[in-house]
Structures are given as C-alpha cells and as structure tokens.
N, CA, C and O atoms as a GROMACS GRO file, in nm:
protein
  468
    1MET      N    1   7.950  12.203   4.961
    1MET     CA    2   7.858  12.187   4.850
    1MET      C    3   7.802  12.045   4.852
    1MET      O    4   7.876  11.947   4.866
    2VAL      N    5   7.671  12.036   4.840
    2VAL     CA    6   7.603  11.906   4.837
    2VAL      C    7   7.610  11.854   4.694
    2VAL      O    8   7.572  11.924   4.601
    3PRO      N    9   7.659  11.730   4.675
    3PRO     CA   10   7.671  11.677   4.538
    3PRO      C   11   7.534  11.646   4.478
    3PRO      O   12   7.437  11.619   4.549
    4VAL      N   13   7.529  11.649   4.345
    4VAL     CA   14   7.408  11.611   4.274
    4VAL      C   15   7.389  11.461   4.292
    4VAL      O   16   7.481  11.382   4.270
    5THR      N   17   7.269  11.422   4.334
    5THR     CA   18   7.238  11.281   4.356
    5THR      C   19   7.104  11.252   4.288
    5THR      O   20   7.002  11.311   4.324
    6LYS      N   21   7.104  11.162   4.194
    6LYS     CA   22   6.979  11.126   4.125
    6LYS      C   23   6.906  11.019   4.205
    6LYS      O   24   6.966  10.924   4.255
    7ASN      N   25   6.775  11.036   4.216
    7ASN     CA   26   6.689  10.941   4.286
    7ASN      C   27   6.741  10.906   4.426
    7ASN      O   28   6.764  10.789   4.456
    8PRO      N   29   6.759  11.006   4.512
    8PRO     CA   30   6.814  10.978   4.645
    8PRO      C   31   6.715  10.903   4.733
    8PRO      O   32   6.594  10.926   4.728
    9SER      N   33   6.769  10.814   4.814
    9SER     CA   34   6.687  10.747   4.916
    9SER      C   35   6.674  10.841   5.035
    9SER      O   36   6.739  10.945   5.040
   10GLN      N   37   6.589  10.804   5.131
   10GLN     CA   38   6.577  10.885   5.252
   10GLN      C   39   6.711  10.889   5.326
   10GLN      O   40   6.746  10.992   5.384
   11ALA      N   41   6.784  10.778   5.325
   11ALA     CA   42   6.916  10.776   5.390
   11ALA      C   43   7.012  10.872   5.320
   11ALA      O   44   7.090  10.940   5.385
   12ASP      N   45   7.006  10.877   5.185
   12ASP     CA   46   7.089  10.971   5.110
   12ASP      C   47   7.055  11.115   5.148
   12ASP      O   48   7.144  11.197   5.171
   13VAL      N   49   6.926  11.144   5.154
   13VAL     CA   50   6.881  11.280   5.187
   13VAL      C   51   6.935  11.320   5.323
   13VAL      O   52   6.992  11.428   5.338
   14ARG      N   53   6.919  11.234   5.422
   14ARG     CA   54   6.967  11.265   5.557
   14ARG      C   55   7.120  11.280   5.559
   14ARG      O   56   7.172  11.371   5.624
   15ARG      N   57   7.191  11.193   5.490
   15ARG     CA   58   7.337  11.198   5.487
   15ARG      C   59   7.387  11.327   5.421
   15ARG      O   60   7.486  11.385   5.465
   16LEU      N   61   7.318  11.371   5.316
   16LEU     CA   62   7.360  11.490   5.243
   16LEU      C   63   7.322  11.619   5.314
   16LEU      O   64   7.396  11.717   5.307
   17LEU      N   65   7.208  11.620   5.381
   17LEU     CA   66   7.159  11.744   5.442
   17LEU      C   67   7.203  11.764   5.587
   17LEU      O   68   7.218  11.878   5.631
   18GLU      N   69   7.224  11.656   5.660
   18GLU     CA   70   7.258  11.668   5.802
   18GLU      C   71   7.378  11.761   5.827
   18GLU      O   72   7.375  11.836   5.924
   19PRO      N   73   7.482  11.758   5.743
   19PRO     CA   74   7.595  11.849   5.767
   19PRO      C   75   7.559  11.998   5.758
   19PRO      O   76   7.636  12.083   5.803
   20LEU      N   77   7.442  12.030   5.701
   20LEU     CA   78   7.400  12.169   5.689
   20LEU      C   79   7.332  12.222   5.815
   20LEU      O   80   7.308  12.342   5.826
   21ARG      N   81   7.301  12.134   5.908
   21ARG     CA   82   7.231  12.173   6.032
   21ARG      C   83   7.311  12.283   6.101
   21ARG      O   84   7.428  12.265   6.134
   22GLY      N   85   7.247  12.398   6.123
   22GLY     CA   86   7.308  12.508   6.195
   22GLY      C   87   7.400  12.597   6.112
   22GLY      O   88   7.451  12.696   6.164
   23LEU      N   89   7.421  12.565   5.986
   23LEU     CA   90   7.512  12.643   5.903
   23LEU      C   91   7.437  12.742   5.815
   23LEU      O   92   7.314  12.738   5.805
   24LYS      N   93   7.512  12.830   5.751
   24LYS     CA   94   7.458  12.916   5.647
   24LYS      C   95   7.473  12.838   5.517
   24LYS      O   96   7.585  12.807   5.476
   25ALA      N   97   7.362  12.805   5.452
   25ALA     CA   98   7.370  12.717   5.336
   25ALA      C   99   7.247  12.733   5.248
   25ALA      O  100   7.146  12.792   5.288
   26TYR      N  101   7.260  12.680   5.129
   26TYR     CA  102   7.149  12.671   5.035
   26TYR      C  103   7.151  12.531   4.976
   26TYR      O  104   7.258  12.480   4.942
   27ALA      N  105   7.035  12.470   4.965
   27ALA     CA  106   7.024  12.338   4.902
   27ALA      C  107   6.892  12.332   4.827
   27ALA      O  108   6.795  12.397   4.864
   28GLY      N  109   6.890  12.255   4.721
   28GLY     CA  110   6.768  12.240   4.644
   28GLY      C  111   6.754  12.099   4.591
   28GLY      O  112   6.852  12.026   4.577
   29MET      N  113   6.631  12.063   4.562
   29MET     CA  114   6.602  11.932   4.506
   29MET      C  115   6.491  11.947   4.403
   29MET      O  116   6.390  12.014   4.427
   30GLU      N  117   6.511  11.884   4.289
   30GLU     CA  118   6.409  11.882   4.186
   30GLU      C  119   6.353  11.742   4.176
   30GLU      O  120   6.420  11.644   4.208
   31HIS      N  121   6.229  11.733   4.130
   31HIS     CA  122   6.169  11.603   4.110
   31HIS      C  123   6.120  11.596   3.967
   31HIS      O  124   6.047  11.684   3.921
   32GLY      N  125   6.159  11.492   3.898
   32GLY     CA  126   6.120  11.478   3.758
   32GLY      C  127   6.230  11.531   3.669
   32GLY      O  128   6.335  11.576   3.716
   33GLU      N  129   6.207  11.525   3.542
   33GLU     CA  130   6.305  11.571   3.445
   33GLU      C  131   6.311  11.723   3.445
   33GLU      O  132   6.209  11.791   3.439
   34ARG      N  133   6.432  11.774   3.451
   34ARG     CA  134   6.453  11.919   3.455
   34ARG      C  135   6.390  11.989   3.335
   34ARG      O  136   6.342  12.102   3.347
   35LEU      N  137   6.390  11.925   3.220
   35LEU     CA  138   6.339  11.989   3.100
   35LEU      C  139   6.187  11.986   3.091
   35LEU      O  140   6.128  12.055   3.008
   36SER      N  141   6.122  11.907   3.176
   36SER     CA  142   5.977  11.900   3.168
   36SER      C  143   5.914  12.023   3.232
   36SER      O  144   5.962  12.073   3.334
   37ALA      N  145   5.809  12.070   3.172
   37ALA     CA  146   5.739  12.187   3.224
   37ALA      C  147   5.671  12.152   3.355
   37ALA      O  148   5.609  12.046   3.368
   38GLY      N  149   5.684  12.239   3.450
   38GLY     CA  150   5.610  12.223   3.574
   38GLY      C  151   5.671  12.130   3.675
   38GLY      O  152   5.604  12.092   3.771
   39HIS      N  153   5.796  12.090   3.658
   39HIS     CA  154   5.855  12.002   3.759
   39HIS      C  155   5.868  12.078   3.891
   39HIS      O  156   5.910  12.194   3.893
   40PRO      N  157   5.830  12.014   4.002
   40PRO     CA  158   5.838  12.081   4.131
   40PRO      C  159   5.982  12.088   4.181
   40PRO      O  160   6.065  12.005   4.145
   41GLU      N  161   6.010  12.187   4.265
   41GLU     CA  162   6.141  12.196   4.325
   41GLU      C  163   6.129  12.244   4.469
   41GLU      O  164   6.044  12.326   4.503
   42LEU      N  165   6.216  12.191   4.552
   42LEU     CA  166   6.220  12.222   4.695
   42LEU      C  167   6.351  12.293   4.723
   42LEU      O  168   6.458  12.241   4.690
   43ASN      N  169   6.344  12.411   4.783
   43ASN     CA  170   6.463  12.492   4.808
   43ASN      C  171   6.474  12.528   4.954
   43ASN      O  172   6.375  12.564   5.019
   44LEU      N  173   6.595  12.518   5.006
   44LEU     CA  174   6.624  12.550   5.146
   44LEU      C  175   6.724  12.664   5.153
   44LEU      O  176   6.826  12.664   5.084
   45ARG      N  177   6.693  12.761   5.236
   45ARG     CA  178   6.788  12.865   5.275
   45ARG      C  179   6.806  12.849   5.425
   45ARG      O  180   6.709  12.843   5.500
   46ALA      N  181   6.931  12.843   5.467
   46ALA     CA  182   6.960  12.819   5.609
   46ALA      C  183   7.061  12.921   5.658
   46ALA      O  184   7.154  12.960   5.587
   47GLU      N  185   7.041  12.964   5.782
   47GLU     CA  186   7.134  13.059   5.842
   47GLU      C  187   7.118  13.056   5.994
   47GLU      O  188   7.009  13.080   6.046
   48ASP      N  189   7.226  13.028   6.064
   48ASP     CA  190   7.229  13.034   6.210
   48ASP      C  191   7.117  12.956   6.278
   48ASP      O  192   7.054  13.005   6.371
   49GLY      N  193   7.092  12.834   6.230
   49GLY     CA  194   6.989  12.751   6.293
   49GLY      C  195   6.847  12.791   6.259
   49GLY      O  196   6.752  12.747   6.325
   50ARG      N  197   6.831  12.873   6.157
   50ARG     CA  198   6.699  12.913   6.109
   50ARG      C  199   6.687  12.868   5.964
   50ARG      O  200   6.783  12.875   5.887
   51TYR      N  201   6.568  12.820   5.928
   51TYR     CA  202   6.551  12.755   5.798
   51TYR      C  203   6.425  12.806   5.727
   51TYR      O  204   6.317  12.813   5.786
   52LEU      N  205   6.441  12.840   5.601
   52LEU     CA  206   6.330  12.877   5.514
   52LEU      C  207   6.324  12.771   5.406
   52LEU      O  208   6.417  12.758   5.326
   53LEU      N  209   6.216  12.697   5.402
   53LEU     CA  210   6.198  12.589   5.305
   53LEU      C  211   6.082  12.626   5.215
   53LEU      O  212   5.972  12.655   5.262
   54MET      N  213   6.106  12.625   5.084
   54MET     CA  214   6.005  12.665   4.988
   54MET      C  215   5.986  12.557   4.882
   54MET      O  216   6.083  12.509   4.824
   55LEU      N  217   5.862  12.520   4.858
   55LEU     CA  218   5.827  12.424   4.754
   55LEU      C  219   5.759  12.501   4.641
   55LEU      O  220   5.651  12.557   4.659
   56GLY      N  221   5.823  12.503   4.524
   56GLY     CA  222   5.764  12.569   4.407
   56GLY      C  223   5.701  12.466   4.318
   56GLY      O  224   5.761  12.363   4.286
   57GLU      N  225   5.578  12.493   4.277
   57GLU     CA  226   5.506  12.398   4.191
   57GLU      C  227   5.420  12.474   4.091
   57GLU      O  228   5.368  12.582   4.121
   58VAL      N  229   5.405  12.415   3.973
   58VAL     CA  230   5.322  12.473   3.868
   58VAL      C  231   5.196  12.389   3.857
   58VAL      O  232   5.203  12.267   3.842
   59HIS      N  233   5.082  12.455   3.863
   59HIS     CA  234   4.954  12.385   3.855
   59HIS      C  235   4.914  12.365   3.709
   59HIS      O  236   4.973  12.424   3.618
   60ALA      N  237   4.814  12.282   3.686
   60ALA     CA  238   4.768  12.249   3.551
   60ALA      C  239   4.729  12.373   3.472
   60ALA      O  240   4.743  12.376   3.349
   61ASP      N  241   4.679  12.477   3.541
   61ASP     CA  242   4.638  12.600   3.472
   61ASP      C  243   4.755  12.694   3.447
   61ASP      O  244   4.736  12.804   3.396
   62GLY      N  245   4.878  12.652   3.481
   62GLY     CA  246   4.996  12.733   3.458
   62GLY      C  247   5.034  12.825   3.572
   62GLY      O  248   5.138  12.891   3.567
   63GLU      N  249   4.952  12.829   3.675
   63GLU     CA  250   4.980  12.917   3.788
   63GLU      C  251   5.093  12.859   3.873
   63GLU      O  252   5.094  12.740   3.903
   64TYR      N  253   5.188  12.945   3.910
   64TYR     CA  254   5.302  12.904   3.994
   64TYR      C  255   5.268  12.933   4.139
   64TYR      O  256   5.219  13.041   4.172
   65ASP      N  257   5.294  12.836   4.225
   65ASP     CA  258   5.260  12.848   4.367
   65ASP      C  259   5.383  12.812   4.449
   65ASP      O  260   5.460  12.724   4.410
   66VAL      N  261   5.401  12.879   4.561
   66VAL     CA  262   5.509  12.848   4.654
   66VAL      C  263   5.448  12.818   4.790
   66VAL      O  264   5.371  12.897   4.844
   67ARG      N  265   5.484  12.701   4.843
   67ARG     CA  266   5.440  12.664   4.978
   67ARG      C  267   5.562  12.665   5.070
   67ARG      O  268   5.674  12.641   5.025
   68THR      N  269   5.539  12.693   5.197
   68THR     CA  270   5.648  12.697   5.295
   68THR      C  271   5.609  12.620   5.420
   68THR      O  272   5.492  12.594   5.445
   69LEU      N  273   5.710  12.585   5.498
   69LEU     CA  274   5.684  12.536   5.633
   69LEU      C  275   5.626  12.653   5.712
   69LEU      O  276   5.651  12.768   5.679
   70THR      N  277   5.549  12.623   5.814
   70THR     CA  278   5.493  12.730   5.896
   70THR      C  279   5.543  12.716   6.038
   70THR      O  280   5.531  12.611   6.100
   71ASN      N  281   5.600  12.824   6.088
   71ASN     CA  282   5.651  12.828   6.224
   71ASN      C  283   5.533  12.837   6.320
   71ASN      O  284   5.454  12.931   6.310
   72PRO      N  285   5.518  12.742   6.413
   72PRO     CA  286   5.405  12.747   6.505
   72PRO      C  287   5.417  12.859   6.609
   72PRO      O  288   5.317  12.898   6.669
   73ASN      N  289   5.538  12.911   6.630
   73ASN     CA  290   5.561  13.019   6.727
   73ASN      C  291   5.646  13.130   6.664
   73ASN      O  292   5.758  13.155   6.707
   74PRO      N  293   5.591  13.195   6.560
   74PRO     CA  294   5.674  13.292   6.487
   74PRO      C  295   5.691  13.424   6.563
   74PRO      O  296   5.609  13.464   6.645
   75LYS      N  297   5.803  13.489   6.530
   75LYS     CA  298   5.818  13.628   6.571
   75LYS      C  299   5.723  13.708   6.482
   75LYS      O  300   5.680  13.659   6.378
   76GLU      N  301   5.691  13.828   6.524
   76GLU     CA  302   5.606  13.912   6.440
   76GLU      C  303   5.691  13.978   6.332
   76GLU      O  304   5.811  13.998   6.349
   77GLY      N  305   5.628  14.011   6.222
   77GLY     CA  306   5.695  14.084   6.116
   77GLY      C  307   5.777  13.996   6.026
   77GLY      O  308   5.738  13.885   5.990
   78GLU      N  309   5.895  14.049   5.989
   78GLU     CA  310   5.982  13.980   5.895
   78GLU      C  311   6.113  13.943   5.961
   78GLU      O  312   6.151  13.997   6.065
   79ASP      N  313   6.182  13.849   5.898
   79ASP     CA  314   6.313  13.805   5.944
   79ASP      C  315   6.401  13.790   5.819
   79ASP      O  316   6.350  13.767   5.710
   80SER      N  317   6.530  13.803   5.836
   80SER     CA  318   6.622  13.800   5.724
   80SER      C  319   6.700  13.668   5.720
   80SER      O  320   6.748  13.620   5.822
   81ILE      N  321   6.710  13.612   5.601
   81ILE     CA  322   6.798  13.497   5.575
   81ILE      C  323   6.871  13.529   5.445
   81ILE      O  324   6.809  13.556   5.342
   82GLY      N  325   7.003  13.525   5.451
   82GLY     CA  326   7.083  13.554   5.332
   82GLY      C  327   7.066  13.695   5.281
   82GLY      O  328   7.081  13.721   5.161
   83GLY      N  329   7.034  13.788   5.371
   83GLY     CA  330   7.018  13.927   5.331
   83GLY      C  331   6.884  13.962   5.271
   83GLY      O  332   6.862  14.077   5.233
   84GLU      N  333   6.794  13.865   5.261
   84GLU     CA  334   6.659  13.890   5.209
   84GLU      C  335   6.559  13.873   5.322
   84GLU      O  336   6.578  13.791   5.412
   85PHE      N  337   6.453  13.952   5.318
   85PHE     CA  338   6.352  13.946   5.423
   85PHE      C  339   6.233  13.860   5.380
   85PHE      O  340   6.186  13.866   5.267
   86PHE      N  341   6.186  13.781   5.476
   86PHE     CA  342   6.071  13.693   5.456
   86PHE      C  343   5.982  13.704   5.578
   86PHE      O  344   6.026  13.746   5.685
   87GLY      N  345   5.855  13.668   5.562
   87GLY     CA  346   5.766  13.666   5.677
   87GLY      C  347   5.821  13.572   5.784
   87GLY      O  348   5.857  13.458   5.754
   88ALA      N  349   5.829  13.619   5.906
   88ALA     CA  350   5.886  13.539   6.015
   88ALA      C  351   5.811  13.408   6.035
   88ALA      O  352   5.868  13.312   6.086
   89SER      N  353   5.685  13.403   5.998
   89SER     CA  354   5.607  13.281   6.016
   89SER      C  355   5.653  13.169   5.924
   89SER      O  356   5.614  13.053   5.942
   90HIS      N  357   5.736  13.201   5.824
   90HIS     CA  358   5.785  13.101   5.729
   90HIS      C  359   5.924  13.049   5.764
   90HIS      O  360   5.976  12.962   5.695
   91ILE      N  361   5.983  13.101   5.868
   91ILE     CA  362   6.118  13.062   5.908
   91ILE      C  363   6.108  12.977   6.034
   91ILE      O  364   6.052  13.019   6.135
   92VAL      N  365   6.162  12.856   6.027
   92VAL     CA  366   6.154  12.762   6.138
   92VAL      C  367   6.294  12.733   6.193
   92VAL      O  368   6.394  12.758   6.127
   93GLU      N  369   6.298  12.680   6.314
   93GLU     CA  370   6.425  12.643   6.377
   93GLU      C  371   6.437  12.492   6.395
   93GLU      O  372   6.537  12.444   6.448
   94ASP      N  373   6.338  12.418   6.351
   94ASP     CA  374   6.335  12.273   6.367
   94ASP      C  375   6.389  12.206   6.240
   94ASP      O  376   6.316  12.189   6.142
   95PHE      N  377   6.517  12.167   6.242
   95PHE     CA  378   6.579  12.106   6.125
   95PHE      C  379   6.518  11.971   6.094
   95PHE      O  380   6.521  11.928   5.978
   96ASP      N  381   6.464  11.904   6.192
   96ASP     CA  382   6.400  11.774   6.167
   96ASP      C  383   6.279  11.789   6.074
   96ASP      O  384   6.251  11.699   5.995
   97LEU      N  385   6.208  11.902   6.082
   97LEU     CA  386   6.098  11.929   5.988
   97LEU      C  387   6.151  11.943   5.846
   97LEU      O  388   6.091  11.895   5.750
   98VAL      N  389   6.265  12.009   5.834
   98VAL     CA  390   6.329  12.026   5.703
   98VAL      C  391   6.365  11.889   5.645
   98VAL      O  392   6.336  11.860   5.529
   99LEU      N  393   6.428  11.805   5.726
   99LEU     CA  394   6.465  11.671   5.680
   99LEU      C  395   6.342  11.591   5.640
   99LEU      O  396   6.342  11.523   5.537
  100ARG      N  397   6.238  11.600   5.720
  100ARG     CA  398   6.114  11.527   5.691
  100ARG      C  399   6.056  11.569   5.556
  100ARG      O  400   6.013  11.485   5.477
  101ALA      N  401   6.055  11.700   5.530
  101ALA     CA  402   6.001  11.751   5.404
  101ALA      C  403   6.086  11.704   5.286
  101ALA      O  404   6.031  11.662   5.184
  102PHE      N  405   6.219  11.710   5.298
  102PHE     CA  406   6.306  11.664   5.189
  102PHE      C  407   6.289  11.515   5.164
  102PHE      O  408   6.287  11.472   5.049
  103CYS      N  409   6.278  11.436   5.269
  103CYS     CA  410   6.259  11.291   5.252
  103CYS      C  411   6.128  11.261   5.182
  103CYS      O  412   6.123  11.176   5.093
  104GLU      N  413   6.022  11.330   5.221
  104GLU     CA  414   5.891  11.310   5.159
  104GLU      C  415   5.896  11.351   5.012
  104GLU      O  416   5.841  11.282   4.926
  105PHE      N  417   5.962  11.463   4.984
  105PHE     CA  418   5.973  11.511   4.847
  105PHE      C  419   6.053  11.414   4.761
  105PHE      O  420   6.016  11.388   4.646
  106ALA      N  421   6.162  11.361   4.814
  106ALA     CA  422   6.245  11.266   4.740
  106ALA      C  423   6.166  11.141   4.704
  106ALA      O  424   6.184  11.084   4.596
  107GLU      N  425   6.078  11.100   4.794
  107GLU     CA  426   6.001  10.978   4.772
  107GLU      C  427   5.881  10.998   4.681
  107GLU      O  428   5.851  10.912   4.598
  108THR      N  429   5.812  11.112   4.696
  108THR     CA  430   5.685  11.130   4.626
  108THR      C  431   5.682  11.241   4.522
  108THR      O  432   5.594  11.243   4.436
  109GLY      N  433   5.778  11.334   4.529
  109GLY     CA  434   5.774  11.450   4.441
  109GLY      C  435   5.684  11.560   4.492
  109GLY      O  436   5.655  11.656   4.421
  110ASN      N  437   5.638  11.545   4.615
  110ASN     CA  438   5.549  11.644   4.676
  110ASN      C  439   5.573  11.644   4.826
  110ASN      O  440   5.641  11.556   4.879
  111VAL      N  441   5.518  11.742   4.893
  111VAL     CA  442   5.520  11.748   5.039
  111VAL      C  443   5.377  11.773   5.083
  111VAL      O  444   5.308  11.859   5.028
  112SER      N  445   5.332  11.698   5.182
  112SER     CA  446   5.192  11.708   5.224
  112SER      C  447   5.157  11.850   5.270
  112SER      O  448   5.242  11.924   5.320
  113HIS      N  449   5.032  11.886   5.251
  113HIS     CA  450   4.986  12.018   5.295
  113HIS      C  451   4.984  12.027   5.446
  113HIS      O  452   4.982  12.137   5.502
  114ASP      N  453   4.984  11.913   5.515
  114ASP     CA  454   4.994  11.916   5.662
  114ASP      C  455   5.129  11.971   5.706
  114ASP      O  456   5.139  12.035   5.810
  115LEU      N  457   5.232  11.947   5.626
  115LEU     CA  458   5.367  11.989   5.661
  115LEU      C  459   5.400  12.126   5.601
  115LEU      O  460   5.460  12.212   5.668
  116MET      N  461   5.363  12.146   5.477
  116MET     CA  462   5.389  12.274   5.408
  116MET      C  463   5.260  12.328   5.350
  116MET      O  464   5.187  12.258   5.280
  117ASP      N  465   5.232  12.453   5.382
  117ASP     CA  466   5.108  12.514   5.335
  117ASP      C  467   5.137  12.640   5.256
  117ASP      O  468   5.044  12.705   5.208
   0.00000   0.00000   0.00000
C-alpha cells in the first residue's frame, strides 16, 4: 500500500511508485482539496507490466472527462486489467510514461495533452 503523501515532490512520486513497476496494483493521486468541486484525480491500474492511467477532470460547464495515455503500438480490440476490459490503445507497457505523468500531475495538477489525450 502506498502511503498518503501531501504535496509530494517528484522524488517522492518516484520513490512511492517505483515499487509498483511490474506488479498488480492500484494507485491514485488527487490535486487540490478533496472537498472542492472538480478537483482532478489521476488513477493507475497495473497488472503484469501493463498500465492503464486515467486522469479524471471536471470542466467549468460541469462535464466530466477522462483522459488516458495512448499506446503507440496497441493490440486491436480490448484488454483486461483487474478483470475489467478497456480499449487496448489505452493500456501501455512503458512505466516511465506513468512516472512522468504522475510527476507532472504532482507539480501542476494536470498532465499535458501531449502525454495524455
């Protein structure tokens, strides 16, 4: 279990997440006050060296949006992580991309659209 860490540095993020590389795990990070409406959250589902990273955000108009990493060489169809099926194009095997997204989120509260779309 990853401990709750307020305002983590990039070093904290790497130290906390690196042990999850290659394991079956779930991790999440929120930015901002939990009680505030629309705070973004980044969630990771990991299994056997495959990673599904989802950024949930609420827009000014109240619409909820989820962005994911995009696999540049996806299998066709769907793939399963944790017993749930997701589009294979959203599941990546590059843990360094996951770390990069978490570090960016910890610092800014967002992840660039270049990394997650």
